N, CA, C and O atoms as a MOPAC input file, in Angstrom:
PM7 MOZYME 1SCF
protein

 N   -194.22800 1   -30.64700 1    74.86400 1
 C   -194.53700 1   -29.44000 1    74.26800 1
 C   -195.69600 1   -29.44700 1    73.42900 1
 O   -195.44500 1   -29.85400 1    72.29500 1
 N   -196.93200 1   -29.11300 1    73.63900 1
 C   -198.13200 1   -28.97600 1    72.83900 1
 C   -198.26200 1   -28.10600 1    71.64300 1
 O   -198.18400 1   -26.87800 1    71.70000 1
 N   -198.45400 1   -28.75600 1    70.60800 1
 C   -198.72100 1   -27.86400 1    69.20900 1
 C   -199.72100 1   -27.07400 1    69.08400 1
 O   -200.78500 1   -27.53600 1    69.49600 1
 N   -199.74800 1   -25.78000 1    68.54800 1
 C   -200.83200 1   -24.97300 1    68.66100 1
 C   -201.92000 1   -25.68100 1    67.57800 1
 O   -201.56300 1   -26.44000 1    66.67600 1
 N   -203.11000 1   -25.34400 1    67.80400 1
 C   -204.13300 1   -25.88500 1    66.79100 1
 C   -203.89900 1   -25.23500 1    65.28500 1
 O   -203.56500 1   -24.05800 1    65.14500 1
 N   -204.09400 1   -26.05600 1    64.28000 1
 C   -203.82000 1   -25.80900 1    62.92200 1
 C   -204.89800 1   -25.87800 1    62.12700 1
 O   -205.47600 1   -26.96400 1    62.07100 1
 N   -205.31300 1   -24.95800 1    61.48600 1
 C   -206.48300 1   -25.09300 1    60.56600 1
 C   -206.12800 1   -24.67000 1    58.88900 1
 O   -205.91900 1   -23.50200 1    58.56000 1
 N   -206.10600 1   -25.58000 1    58.12200 1
 C   -205.68300 1   -25.03200 1    56.88100 1
 C   -206.92500 1   -25.11300 1    55.73700 1
 O   -207.63700 1   -26.10900 1    55.60000 1
 N   -207.03700 1   -23.98700 1    55.01400 1
 C   -207.96300 1   -23.86300 1    54.16400 1
 C   -207.23400 1   -24.22900 1    52.77400 1
 O   -206.04200 1   -23.96100 1    52.62600 1
 N   -207.97100 1   -24.83600 1    51.78400 1
 C   -207.31100 1   -25.33100 1    50.60400 1
 C   -208.12100 1   -24.92900 1    49.49700 1
 O   -209.33800 1   -24.74800 1    49.53300 1
 N   -207.31800 1   -24.79500 1    48.44700 1
 C   -207.96900 1   -24.54100 1    47.07700 1
 C   -207.99800 1   -26.00400 1    46.50600 1
 O   -207.13000 1   -26.87700 1    46.53500 1
 N   -209.23100 1   -26.00200 1    45.99400 1
 C   -209.60100 1   -27.53000 1    45.59100 1
 C   -209.70600 1   -27.37600 1    44.10800 1
 O   -210.65200 1   -26.72200 1    43.66900 1
 N   -208.95600 1   -27.83300 1    43.40000 1
 C   -208.76900 1   -27.82300 1    41.98100 1
 C   -209.22200 1   -29.22500 1    41.25400 1
 O   -210.37600 1   -29.64100 1    41.35500 1
 N   -208.24600 1   -29.88500 1    40.54300 1
 C   -208.58100 1   -30.76300 1    39.69400 1
 C   -208.74100 1   -32.15700 1    40.70500 1
 O   -209.25400 1   -33.16200 1    40.21300 1
 N   -208.32000 1   -32.16700 1    42.00700 1
 C   -208.25700 1   -33.01300 1    43.03000 1
 C   -208.55700 1   -32.41500 1    44.24700 1
 O   -208.27100 1   -31.23300 1    44.43600 1
 N   -209.11200 1   -33.10900 1    45.11300 1
 C   -209.43900 1   -32.50700 1    46.56600 1
 C   -208.15600 1   -31.97200 1    47.33400 1
 O   -207.14300 1   -32.66900 1    47.28000 1
 N   -208.13600 1   -30.89000 1    47.97900 1
 C   -207.16700 1   -30.24700 1    48.98400 1
 C   -205.94300 1   -30.11600 1    48.06200 1
 O   -204.83200 1   -30.42400 1    48.49300 1
 N   -206.10100 1   -29.69700 1    46.89200 1
 C   -204.72000 1   -29.34900 1    46.05400 1
 C   -203.72100 1   -28.62100 1    46.58000 1
 O   -202.55400 1   -28.97600 1    46.41200 1
 N   -204.00300 1   -27.63400 1    47.20500 1
 C   -203.21400 1   -26.78200 1    48.00300 1
 C   -203.57400 1   -25.58600 1    48.80900 1
 O   -204.44800 1   -24.75200 1    48.57000 1
 N   -202.67600 1   -25.65700 1    49.88700 1
 C   -203.23000 1   -24.58000 1    50.96300 1
 C   -203.18500 1   -23.12800 1    50.57000 1
 O   -202.24300 1   -22.69600 1    49.90600 1
 N   -204.20000 1   -22.34900 1    50.97300 1
 C   -204.27500 1   -21.00800 1    50.32200 1
 C   -204.37500 1   -20.16400 1    51.84400 1
 O   -204.12500 1   -18.96000 1    51.89800 1
 N   -204.71600 1   -20.84800 1    52.88200 1
 C   -204.75300 1   -19.96200 1    54.12400 1
 C   -204.51600 1   -20.72000 1    55.25500 1
 O   -205.28000 1   -21.66700 1    55.44200 1
 N   -203.67900 1   -20.52900 1    56.00600 1
 C   -203.29700 1   -21.21100 1    57.29900 1
 C   -203.76200 1   -20.39000 1    58.93000 1
 O   -203.56400 1   -19.19800 1    59.16700 1
 N   -204.20400 1   -21.07800 1    59.59300 1
 C   -204.32300 1   -20.37800 1    60.77900 1
 C   -203.85700 1   -21.07900 1    61.93400 1
 O   -204.36100 1   -22.17900 1    62.16200 1
 N   -202.82700 1   -20.55200 1    62.83400 1
 C   -202.39000 1   -21.21800 1    63.78000 1
 C   -202.72300 1   -20.63200 1    64.99300 1
 O   -202.54100 1   -19.42600 1    65.16400 1
 N   -203.25400 1   -21.44500 1    65.97300 1
 C   -203.65000 1   -20.53800 1    67.14900 1
 C   -204.70200 1   -19.53000 1    66.74700 1
 O   -205.68800 1   -19.89200 1    66.10400 1
 N   -204.53000 1   -18.35400 1    67.08600 1
 C   -205.48700 1   -17.21700 1    66.88300 1
 C   -204.78500 1   -16.12800 1    65.60400 1
 O   -205.11900 1   -14.95600 1    65.42900 1
 N   -203.94800 1   -16.74600 1    64.96600 1
 C   -203.09900 1   -15.78700 1    63.88700 1
 C   -203.38100 1   -16.63800 1    62.77400 1
 O   -203.27200 1   -17.86200 1    62.82900 1
 N   -203.78000 1   -15.93300 1    61.66100 1
 C   -204.10300 1   -16.25600 1    60.35100 1
 C   -203.20400 1   -15.54400 1    59.30000 1
 O   -203.00600 1   -14.32900 1    59.27500 1
 N   -202.61900 1   -16.57700 1    58.32100 1
 C   -201.52300 1   -16.36900 1    57.61300 1
 C   -202.01300 1   -16.74800 1    55.96000 1
 O   -202.29500 1   -17.91200 1    55.67400 1
 N   -202.07700 1   -15.68300 1    54.96400 1
 C   -202.42900 1   -16.19800 1    53.73700 1
 C   -201.12900 1   -16.61800 1    52.88100 1
 O   -200.06500 1   -16.00800 1    52.98100 1
 N   -201.32800 1   -17.74100 1    52.01300 1
 C   -200.52300 1   -18.22100 1    51.32300 1
 C   -200.10400 1   -17.28200 1    50.04700 1
 O   -201.00500 1   -16.96800 1    49.27000 1
 N   -198.90900 1   -16.87200 1    49.82900 1
 C   -198.66300 1   -15.96800 1    48.76800 1
 C   -197.97000 1   -17.08700 1    47.69200 1
 O   -198.12500 1   -16.97400 1    46.47600 1
 N   -197.29500 1   -18.02900 1    48.22700 1
 C   -196.69300 1   -18.60600 1    47.10600 1
 C   -196.50200 1   -20.36800 1    47.56500 1
 O   -196.12600 1   -20.60000 1    48.71400 1
 N   -196.74200 1   -21.38100 1    46.74100 1
 C   -196.31800 1   -22.70500 1    47.09900 1
 C   -194.87000 1   -22.92600 1    46.51900 1
 O   -194.58100 1   -22.89900 1    45.32300 1
 N   -194.06800 1   -23.13300 1    47.49800 1
 C   -192.89300 1   -23.39200 1    47.28600 1
 C   -192.28700 1   -24.86200 1    46.88500 1
 O   -191.26900 1   -25.10700 1    46.23800 1
 N   -193.13000 1   -25.66000 1    47.40700 1
 C   -192.69400 1   -27.22600 1    47.25100 1
 C   -194.05700 1   -28.11400 1    47.56500 1
 O   -194.99900 1   -27.66200 1    48.21500 1
 N   -194.02200 1   -29.25900 1    47.08200 1
 C   -195.26500 1   -30.13800 1    47.55200 1
 C   -194.57500 1   -31.59400 1    47.31400 1
 O   -193.78400 1   -31.74000 1    46.38200 1
 N   -194.86600 1   -32.54200 1    48.09200 1
 C   -194.41900 1   -33.92500 1    47.94600 1
 C   -195.24100 1   -34.80800 1    48.75500 1
 O   -195.96800 1   -34.44400 1    49.67900 1
 N   -195.06300 1   -36.05300 1    48.32100 1
 C   -195.85300 1   -37.16700 1    49.25900 1
 C   -194.74300 1   -38.09800 1    49.84300 1
 O   -193.75400 1   -38.52600 1    49.24800 1
 N   -195.11800 1   -38.32000 1    51.13500 1
 C   -194.26400 1   -39.52400 1    51.76300 1
 C   -194.95700 1   -40.25700 1    52.05000 1
 O   -196.07200 1   -39.94400 1    52.46700 1
 N   -194.49100 1   -41.71200 1    51.91400 1
 C   -195.19100 1   -43.06300 1    52.47200 1
 C   -193.88200 1   -43.84000 1    52.89800 1
 O   -192.86500 1   -43.93900 1    52.21100 1
 N   -194.09200 1   -44.38000 1    54.16900 1
 C   -193.02900 1   -45.22200 1    54.73000 1
 C   -192.95300 1   -46.33600 1    54.23000 1
 O   -193.98200 1   -46.96200 1    53.97400 1
 N   -191.81800 1   -46.79900 1    53.99700 1
 C   -191.61000 1   -48.32800 1    53.40500 1
 C   -192.31900 1   -49.38600 1    54.18800 1
 O   -192.06700 1   -49.59500 1    55.37500 1
 N   -193.38100 1   -50.17600 1    53.37000 1
 C   -194.00400 1   -51.17300 1    54.22700 1
 C   -195.42600 1   -50.33800 1    54.50300 1
 O   -196.33100 1   -51.04300 1    54.95000 1
 N   -195.67000 1   -49.23100 1    54.33800 1
 C   -196.86600 1   -48.78400 1    54.81200 1
 C   -197.93700 1   -48.16200 1    53.76600 1
 O   -197.45700 1   -47.59000 1    52.78800 1
 N   -199.22400 1   -48.22000 1    53.87800 1
 C   -199.90400 1   -47.52100 1    53.06400 1
 C   -200.27300 1   -46.22600 1    53.41700 1
 O   -201.02800 1   -45.56100 1    52.70800 1
 N   -199.68800 1   -45.72600 1    54.69800 1
 C   -200.20100 1   -44.27700 1    54.76400 1
 C   -199.42900 1   -43.39000 1    54.28100 1
 O   -198.22100 1   -43.54300 1    54.46300 1
 N   -199.84600 1   -42.37700 1    53.63400 1
 C   -199.32800 1   -41.42900 1    52.90600 1
 C   -199.20400 1   -39.89900 1    53.71800 1
 O   -200.10200 1   -39.67800 1    54.53000 1
 N   -198.40000 1   -39.09000 1    53.58500 1
 C   -198.34700 1   -37.89000 1    54.12300 1
 C   -197.78800 1   -36.97000 1    52.99500 1
 O   -196.76600 1   -37.11500 1    52.32300 1
 N   -198.93100 1   -35.77300 1    52.95800 1
 C   -198.41100 1   -34.69500 1    51.89200 1
 C   -197.82200 1   -33.72700 1    52.82500 1
 O   -198.11800 1   -33.55100 1    54.00700 1
 N   -196.88800 1   -33.09200 1    52.06700 1
 C   -195.97600 1   -32.08100 1    52.68800 1
 C   -195.98200 1   -30.87400 1    51.79800 1
 O   -195.84000 1   -31.01200 1    50.58300 1
 N   -196.15900 1   -29.56000 1    52.41500 1
 C   -196.25300 1   -28.39700 1    51.60500 1
 C   -195.22200 1   -27.50900 1    52.18500 1
 O   -195.15800 1   -27.35600 1    53.40500 1
 N   -194.39100 1   -26.90100 1    51.34800 1
 C   -193.74800 1   -25.82800 1    51.83000 1
 C   -194.20200 1   -24.46500 1    51.09400 1
 O   -194.17700 1   -24.24900 1    49.88300 1
 N   -194.58400 1   -23.68100 1    52.02600 1
 C   -195.38000 1   -22.56100 1    51.61000 1
 C   -194.76900 1   -21.06100 1    51.89500 1
 O   -194.20400 1   -20.97500 1    52.98600 1
 N   -194.78500 1   -19.99800 1    51.18800 1
 C   -194.49200 1   -18.68400 1    51.60300 1
 C   -195.81100 1   -17.86000 1    51.76500 1
 O   -196.67700 1   -17.72300 1    50.90100 1
 N   -195.81100 1   -17.33100 1    53.04100 1
 C   -196.80400 1   -16.48300 1    53.37400 1
 C   -196.88300 1   -14.98400 1    52.64100 1
 O   -196.04200 1   -14.71500 1    51.78300 1
 N   -197.85500 1   -14.07200 1    52.98000 1
 C   -197.93100 1   -12.87100 1    52.62400 1
 C   -196.84000 1   -11.99600 1    53.17900 1
 O   -196.33300 1   -11.01700 1    52.63200 1
 N   -196.54400 1   -12.55100 1    54.44200 1
 C   -195.99600 1   -11.79200 1    55.57100 1
 C   -194.21500 1   -12.13500 1    55.31000 1
 O   -193.33100 1   -11.44600 1    55.81900 1
 N   -193.99700 1   -13.16800 1    54.54100 1
 C   -192.75500 1   -13.56800 1    54.22200 1
 C   -192.02300 1   -14.72500 1    55.09700 1
 O   -190.81800 1   -14.95900 1    55.18700 1
 N   -193.10500 1   -15.36700 1    55.70500 1
 C   -192.63600 1   -16.38500 1    56.46000 1
 C   -192.84100 1   -17.70500 1    55.47200 1
 O   -193.68000 1   -17.88000 1    54.58800 1
 N   -191.66800 1   -18.65300 1    55.98500 1
 C   -191.80000 1   -20.02200 1    55.22700 1
 C   -192.22100 1   -20.78200 1    55.80700 1
 O   -191.47200 1   -20.89600 1    56.77700 1
 N   -193.21400 1   -21.64900 1    55.90800 1
 C   -193.97900 1   -22.91200 1    56.69500 1
 C   -193.96200 1   -24.23400 1    56.08100 1
 O   -194.13300 1   -24.34800 1    54.86700 1
 N   -193.77300 1   -25.20900 1    56.81500 1
 C   -193.78200 1   -26.42200 1    56.25600 1
 C   -194.90700 1   -27.21100 1    56.87200 1
 O   -194.90500 1   -27.57300 1    58.04900 1
 N   -196.00500 1   -27.49000 1    55.88400 1
 C   -197.13300 1   -27.97300 1    56.76700 1
 C   -197.13400 1   -29.62200 1    56.30000 1
 O   -196.66400 1   -29.99700 1    55.22600 1
 N   -197.75900 1   -30.54300 1    57.32400 1
 C   -197.87100 1   -31.82700 1    56.78900 1
 C   -199.36200 1   -32.30700 1    56.95400 1
 O   -199.96400 1   -32.10600 1    58.00900 1
 N   -199.86000 1   -32.86000 1    56.02800 1
 C   -201.21600 1   -33.41100 1    55.89000 1
 C   -201.25800 1   -34.97400 1    56.15000 1
 O   -200.77700 1   -35.75300 1    55.32700 1
 N   -201.82600 1   -35.38400 1    57.27400 1
 C   -201.76900 1   -36.98700 1    57.40100 1
 C   -202.82700 1   -37.51100 1    56.37100 1
 O   -203.60700 1   -36.83000 1    55.70500 1
 N   -202.68000 1   -38.87200 1    56.38800 1
 C   -203.58100 1   -39.63100 1    55.51600 1
 C   -204.90100 1   -39.36400 1    56.33600 1
 O   -205.89500 1   -39.22900 1    55.62200 1
 N   -205.09300 1   -39.26900 1    57.59900 1
 C   -206.49900 1   -39.04900 1    58.31000 1
 C   -206.92500 1   -37.54000 1    58.09400 1
 O   -208.01700 1   -37.12500 1    58.48200 1
 N   -206.08500 1   -36.82300 1    57.51200 1
 C   -206.71800 1   -35.46200 1    57.26300 1
 C   -206.23100 1   -34.44300 1    58.10100 1
 O   -206.18300 1   -33.27800 1    57.70500 1
 N   -205.73900 1   -34.89600 1    59.62000 1
 C   -205.17700 1   -33.83400 1    60.23300 1
 C   -203.91200 1   -33.05500 1    59.54400 1
 O   -203.29700 1   -33.46300 1    58.55900 1
 N   -203.65600 1   -31.86200 1    60.26200 1
 C   -202.39900 1   -30.99800 1    59.84400 1
 C   -201.64500 1   -30.84100 1    60.96100 1
 O   -202.12400 1   -30.88500 1    62.09400 1
 N   -200.22200 1   -30.61600 1    60.66300 1
 C   -199.48000 1   -30.13000 1    61.60500 1
 C   -198.08300 1   -29.30100 1    61.06200 1
 O   -197.53200 1   -29.59400 1    60.00100 1
 N   -197.73400 1   -28.50600 1    61.73200 1
 C   -196.50600 1   -27.71800 1    61.38600 1
 C   -195.19500 1   -28.35600 1    61.65200 1
 O   -195.06200 1   -28.89900 1    62.74900 1
 N   -194.26600 1   -28.37200 1    60.86500 1
 C   -192.87200 1   -28.82400 1    60.96200 1
 C   -191.95800 1   -27.69000 1    61.08100 1
 O   -190.74500 1   -27.88100 1    61.17200 1

């Protein structure tokens, strides 16, 4: 299964890409109403980190987004 194109626009505060504020999946755009959770994952023995965000959209959808170390995004 091919995942749709994902584009995430972030609010940059004290550090770059602090939190998502708009997500485009394919041709559909979602505004982030609230950040429900944020955490960093790093597999043991690896220096590659992933940032995970759980967001609530203005339409009431809960989405989980993952930002890889190389800057790519995916929907979980």
